[in-house]
C-alpha positions as CSV (number, residue, x, y, z in Angstrom):
1,M,53.8,135.8,110.8
2,P,54.8,136.9,114.1
3,R,52.5,135.0,116.0
4,T,53.1,131.9,113.9
5,G,56.6,131.9,114.2
6,A,56.2,132.2,118.0
7,T,53.5,129.3,117.8
8,T,55.6,126.9,116.1
9,A,58.8,127.9,118.4
10,I,56.9,127.1,121.3
11,L,55.6,124.1,120.1
12,A,59.1,123.0,118.8
13,A,60.2,123.1,122.3
14,V,57.0,121.0,123.9
15,L,58.4,118.2,121.5
16,F,61.7,118.6,122.5
17,G,60.8,118.8,126.0
18,L,58.6,116.0,126.1
19,S,61.3,114.0,124.3
20,T,63.8,114.0,127.1
21,P,61.9,112.3,130.0
22,L,60.7,109.8,127.2
23,A,64.5,109.3,126.5
24,K,65.5,108.7,130.2
25,L,63.1,106.1,130.1
26,L,65.3,104.0,127.5
27,V,68.9,105.3,128.8
28,H,69.1,102.4,131.1
29,D,69.2,100.1,127.7
30,L,71.5,102.6,125.4
31,S,75.0,104.8,126.0
32,P,74.3,108.2,125.9
33,W,76.0,108.1,122.6
34,M,73.9,105.7,120.8
35,L,70.6,106.6,122.2
36,A,71.4,110.5,120.7
37,G,72.6,108.9,117.6
38,L,69.3,106.4,117.1
39,L,67.2,109.9,118.0
40,Y,69.0,111.4,115.0
41,L,68.4,108.9,113.0
42,G,64.6,108.2,114.1
43,S,64.3,112.1,112.7
44,G,66.0,111.7,109.7
45,I,64.7,108.2,108.3
46,G,61.3,109.1,109.6
47,L,60.5,112.0,108.1
48,G,62.3,110.9,105.0
49,L,59.9,107.8,104.7
50,V,56.7,110.0,105.1
51,R,58.5,112.1,102.3
52,L,58.7,109.4,100.2
53,L,55.2,107.6,101.0
54,R,53.4,111.1,100.0
55,L,55.6,111.3,96.5
56,L,54.6,107.5,96.2
57,T,51.3,108.0,96.7
58,G,50.8,111.7,94.8
59,S,48.7,112.4,98.1
60,R,49.4,116.0,98.0
61,K,51.3,118.7,96.1
62,R,54.3,120.0,97.1
63,S,53.9,123.7,98.6
64,E,57.2,124.0,99.8
65,R,60.5,124.4,97.3
66,G,63.4,122.0,97.5
67,L,67.1,123.7,98.2
68,R,68.9,125.8,95.6
69,G,72.4,127.0,95.0
70,A,74.1,128.6,97.6
71,E,71.6,127.2,100.5
72,W,73.2,123.7,99.8
73,F,76.5,125.2,101.3
74,W,74.8,126.9,104.3
75,L,72.6,123.9,105.0
76,L,76.1,121.7,104.9
77,T,78.0,124.3,107.1
78,A,75.2,124.3,109.9
79,V,75.4,120.4,109.5
80,A,79.1,120.2,110.1
81,A,78.7,122.6,113.2
82,G,75.4,121.2,114.7
83,G,75.7,117.8,113.7
84,I,79.4,116.8,113.7
85,A,81.5,119.7,115.8
86,G,78.6,119.9,118.5
87,P,78.3,116.3,119.4
88,V,82.0,115.7,119.2
89,L,83.3,118.8,121.7
90,L,80.6,117.5,124.0
91,M,81.5,113.7,123.8
92,F,85.2,115.5,124.7
93,G,83.9,118.0,127.0
94,L,81.7,115.5,129.6
95,T,84.6,113.2,129.8
96,A,86.1,116.0,132.0
97,T,83.3,118.0,133.2
98,P,80.9,116.9,136.4
99,A,77.5,116.3,134.8
100,S,75.8,119.1,137.0
101,T,78.3,121.7,135.8
102,A,77.4,120.6,132.1
103,S,73.8,120.4,132.6
104,L,74.2,124.6,133.4
105,L,76.7,125.1,130.6
106,L,74.4,123.6,127.9
107,N,72.2,127.0,128.9
108,L,74.9,128.7,126.7
109,E,73.1,127.6,123.4
110,G,70.4,130.0,124.0
111,V,72.5,133.0,124.9
112,F,75.2,132.2,121.9
113,T,72.7,131.7,119.7
114,A,71.1,135.3,120.0
115,L,74.2,136.8,120.4
116,L,75.5,135.7,116.9
117,A,72.1,136.5,115.5
118,W,72.3,140.5,117.0
119,F,76.0,141.1,116.6
120,V,77.0,138.7,113.5
121,F,73.4,138.4,111.9
122,R,72.6,141.6,112.5
123,E,68.8,140.5,113.6
124,G,67.2,143.8,115.2
125,V,67.0,143.7,119.1
126,D,65.6,146.0,121.8
127,R,65.6,146.2,125.7
128,R,62.3,144.6,125.8
129,L,63.6,141.3,123.8
130,I,66.9,141.5,125.6
131,A,64.9,141.1,129.2
132,G,63.0,138.4,128.0
133,M,65.9,136.6,126.9
134,I,67.4,137.2,130.2
135,A,64.2,136.0,132.0
136,I,64.2,132.5,130.1
137,V,68.1,132.0,130.3
138,A,67.4,132.4,134.0
139,G,64.8,130.3,134.2
140,A,67.0,127.4,132.5
141,V,69.6,128.0,134.5
142,V,67.3,127.4,137.9
143,L,66.1,124.1,136.7
144,S,69.6,122.9,135.9
145,W,71.1,124.6,139.2
146,G,73.5,121.9,141.2
147,R,75.4,122.2,144.5
148,A,78.7,120.5,142.5
149,V,78.6,123.1,139.9
150,S,82.5,123.6,139.2
151,L,84.5,124.9,136.5
152,D,87.4,123.1,137.4
153,G,89.3,120.7,134.7
154,G,90.5,123.5,132.7
155,W,89.3,122.2,128.5
156,G,86.5,120.2,129.5
157,P,84.0,123.1,130.4
158,A,85.6,125.1,127.7
159,A,84.7,122.2,125.4
160,V,80.9,122.3,126.6
161,A,80.7,125.8,125.8
162,A,82.0,125.6,122.6
163,A,79.7,122.7,121.3
164,C,77.2,125.2,122.4
165,L,78.9,127.6,120.1
166,M,78.4,125.3,117.6
167,W,74.8,124.4,117.8
168,A,74.3,128.5,117.9
169,A,76.3,128.5,115.0
170,D,73.8,125.8,113.5
171,N,70.4,127.5,114.6
172,N,72.0,130.9,112.8
173,L,72.8,129.4,109.9
174,T,69.8,127.0,109.3
175,R,68.1,130.3,109.6
176,K,69.8,131.1,105.9
177,V,68.1,128.1,104.2
178,S,64.3,128.7,106.1
179,L,62.8,129.5,103.1
180,A,63.7,125.9,101.5
181,D,61.1,122.9,102.6
182,P,61.7,122.4,106.5
183,A,61.1,118.8,106.1
184,D,64.1,118.2,104.0
185,I,66.2,120.5,106.2
186,A,65.4,118.1,109.2
187,T,65.5,115.0,107.4
188,I,69.2,116.0,106.1
189,K,70.4,117.2,109.5
190,G,68.6,114.3,111.2
191,L,70.6,111.8,108.8
192,V,73.8,113.4,108.9
193,A,73.5,113.9,112.8
194,G,72.4,110.4,113.4
195,T,74.9,109.0,111.5
196,V,77.6,110.6,113.2
197,N,76.3,110.1,116.8
198,V,76.1,106.2,116.0
199,G,79.8,106.1,114.7
200,I,80.7,107.5,118.0
201,A,78.9,104.9,119.9
202,L,80.4,102.1,117.7
203,A,83.7,103.8,118.1
204,L,83.6,103.6,121.8
205,G,82.9,100.1,121.6
206,D,78.7,99.8,122.1
207,G,76.7,97.3,120.2
208,L,73.6,97.8,118.4
209,P,70.4,97.5,120.4
210,A,67.8,95.0,120.6
211,V,65.1,96.1,117.6
212,P,62.1,96.9,119.9
213,T,64.7,99.4,122.0
214,A,65.9,100.5,118.5
215,A,62.4,101.2,116.9
216,A,61.3,103.0,120.6
217,A,64.1,105.2,120.3
218,M,63.5,106.3,116.5
219,L,60.0,106.7,117.4
220,V,60.8,109.6,120.2
221,G,63.1,111.0,117.7
222,L,60.7,111.6,115.2
223,L,58.4,113.7,117.0
224,G,60.9,115.2,119.4
225,Y,63.6,115.9,117.2
226,G,62.1,115.7,113.7
227,V,58.9,117.1,114.2
228,S,60.4,119.4,116.7
229,L,62.8,120.7,114.3
230,V,60.7,120.9,110.8
231,L,58.8,123.3,113.5
232,F,62.0,125.0,114.3
233,V,62.7,125.9,111.4
234,V,59.3,127.2,110.4
235,A,59.9,129.7,113.2
236,L,63.2,130.9,112.2
237,R,61.3,131.5,109.1
238,H,59.2,134.1,110.5
239,I,60.9,135.7,113.8
240,G,64.4,135.0,113.3
241,A,67.2,133.0,115.3
242,A,67.2,135.0,118.5
243,R,63.4,135.0,119.0
244,T,63.0,131.0,118.3
245,G,66.3,130.5,120.5
246,A,64.5,132.0,123.2
247,Y,61.4,130.4,123.0
248,F,63.2,126.8,122.4
249,S,65.0,128.0,125.3
250,T,61.7,126.7,127.2
251,A,62.0,123.2,126.5
252,P,63.9,122.1,129.8
253,F,60.8,123.4,131.7
254,V,58.6,121.4,129.5
255,G,60.5,118.2,130.4
256,G,60.7,118.9,133.8
257,I,56.7,119.1,134.0
258,A,56.6,116.2,132.3
259,S,59.3,114.5,134.4
260,L,56.6,114.9,137.4
261,A,54.1,112.6,136.1
262,I,56.2,110.4,134.2
263,F,58.4,109.5,137.2
264,G,56.2,111.0,140.1
265,E,59.1,113.8,140.7
266,P,58.3,116.4,143.3
267,L,57.0,119.9,142.4
268,T,60.3,122.0,143.6
269,V,60.9,125.6,144.2
270,G,62.9,125.9,141.5
271,L,60.7,124.5,138.6
272,A,57.9,127.3,140.1
273,A,60.9,129.6,139.8
274,A,61.8,128.2,136.4
275,A,58.0,128.5,135.4
276,A,57.5,131.7,136.5
277,L,60.9,133.1,134.7
278,M,59.9,131.9,131.7
279,G,56.6,132.7,131.5
280,L,58.0,136.6,132.2
281,G,60.5,135.7,129.4
282,V,57.7,134.8,126.8
283,W,55.6,137.2,127.9
284,L,58.2,139.9,126.9
285,H,58.8,138.5,123.7
286,L,55.0,137.9,122.7
287,T,53.8,141.5,123.3
288,E,57.2,143.2,121.9
289,D,56.0,146.1,119.1
290,H,59.4,146.4,117.0
291,D,58.0,149.5,114.8
292,H,60.0,151.7,112.8
293,E,60.4,152.8,109.3
294,H,62.3,150.8,106.9
295,D,63.2,149.7,103.4
296,H,62.9,146.8,101.7
297,E,65.7,146.8,99.1
298,E,65.0,145.3,95.4
299,M,65.4,141.4,95.5
300,E,64.0,138.2,93.6
301,H,63.2,135.3,95.8
302,D,60.8,131.9,96.3
303,H,59.4,131.0,98.8
304,P,56.0,129.9,100.0
305,H,53.7,133.3,100.2
306,V,50.1,135.4,100.3
307,H,49.5,138.1,98.6
308,D,49.7,140.9,101.3
309,E,52.0,144.2,101.5
310,H,54.9,142.4,101.1
311,H,53.7,140.5,98.0
312,R,51.6,142.7,95.3
313,H,52.7,141.1,92.0
314,H,50.4,139.8,89.4
315,H,49.3,136.2,87.9
316,D,47.8,135.5,84.9
317,G,45.0,133.3,86.4
318,P,43.7,132.2,89.6
319,V,46.1,131.0,92.3
320,T,45.5,129.2,95.6
321,E,47.5,130.8,98.9
322,P,49.9,130.1,100.1
323,H,51.5,129.4,97.1
324,T,55.6,129.2,95.8
325,H,57.1,130.4,92.6
326,R,60.0,133.0,92.0
327,H,58.5,136.5,92.2
328,R,60.3,140.0,92.4
329,H,60.0,142.8,95.2
330,V,60.3,146.3,94.2
331,R,62.2,149.1,96.1
332,L,59.6,150.0,99.4
333,R,59.6,152.3,102.4
334,H,57.3,152.3,104.6
335,R,56.6,151.7,108.6
336,H,54.5,149.2,110.6
337,A,55.2,146.3,113.3
338,H,57.7,143.3,111.8
339,F,60.2,140.7,112.9
340,P,63.6,139.7,110.6
341,D,61.4,137.3,108.7
342,A,63.0,136.8,104.8
343,H,61.7,140.5,104.4
344,H,63.3,142.4,107.3
345,A,66.8,141.7,107.3
346,H,67.9,145.6,107.4
347,R,70.3,146.6,109.5
348,H,69.3,149.0,112.7
């Protein structure tokens, strides 16, 4: 499961990173806010149509469960933070912040995600994990560093930093609903964030783009925002918010590499340095060995699972794995390497 979490987090970063240079091909025809809105709407509408098609054709039995009970509160709170407050704060911040400074400040999202995960949501942390996070963030800073970086302007940079805090809260709150269907989560977040961003664009005087341009933007959004977010939620399920956020912070590097091929941009010392730093950080995380004796409290929940050492309940008949149903965990104390998934939310 830890390998699954790391793999899906990196794949999410790859898809999101590739969407940046592809979106750059469209930005001359669209304002940043209209483009962001179409990318998000492409995510929500595209995933929703895929879900509807599978439902109508009955092509595949659903193995994931829907959102339930208090999960709706956590998801709507996450959407309010990341899909509404974050974009609005960024919009106001960009009006009084140089682009180079904003690019540098946006790296705070990964830092804030880790800090909230460690100190508010009590995910496990050790020196190796901290060192890996520092290396990945340092690589992102190298990529976005500009000569004209300035924190002058008062509230502008503060608003950009606040937007990063909102997205970090979104990441951590989404982890609390990560046992539900990731496609449902991504669909809802895409529709809400897309509607908000398109609304902002229209309020600022933008018009709707031509159909081919809108379709291209929405297709990029389906892959770079929709499928990427599904993978991101799967990673949250298995390895927690801090580690997932760290892996996802490599997305700017992926975008930088893709730009070399798409736009013929030169290979710079900064890109090579970022590759070395991010590679070091990912290696530190992949080789982490978080192993100690811990308690599992008695609990009952519902999520996709296989019959491993944490799932030893009985079934009356044959079952296929993975499968989903409500099941109970008895109190258990043991020792093994683990990550902060749904079964290892203990304090350290």
